[in-house]
C-alpha positions, 0 to 999 in steps of 0.5 A: 335665638332663631333665624328665619330666611325670607330669601324665597319671597317674590314680587306679589308675596306677602308674609306676617312674622308675629312673635308671641310671649305667654306672660300670664302662663296660659295665654300668648300675647302679641310681643310684636309683628312685621309685614313683609312683601315683595323681594327681601333685599336682606332676608334673614331675620334674627329673633334673639332669645327673651329672658321671661322672668315672669313665667320662669323662661320655659321655652314653651313661653315664647313663639313664633309664627309666620303666615302667608297671606299673598302670593305664591305659596313658599317654604322658608327655612329657619333655625332654631338655637336653644342655650341651657344655661346653669350651674355645673 
């Protein structure tokens, strides 16, 4: 899972957060896209793990981008947790 912190957003700032999935093993397609503007009352966004059965569930088959489209340039802290599960 991934956590993205938007607490740096202020009045006049806008960001677009996009999730992509590589559905055919080659090309990414937009899975979800949300625009956030101004200060956020709940600034933490959590993206839960997606199991990608069609392409083998490789970690590079999923990505998240954040693009600031207005306002003062900000930094957005994030954390990424990769959990590998298998038999021992």
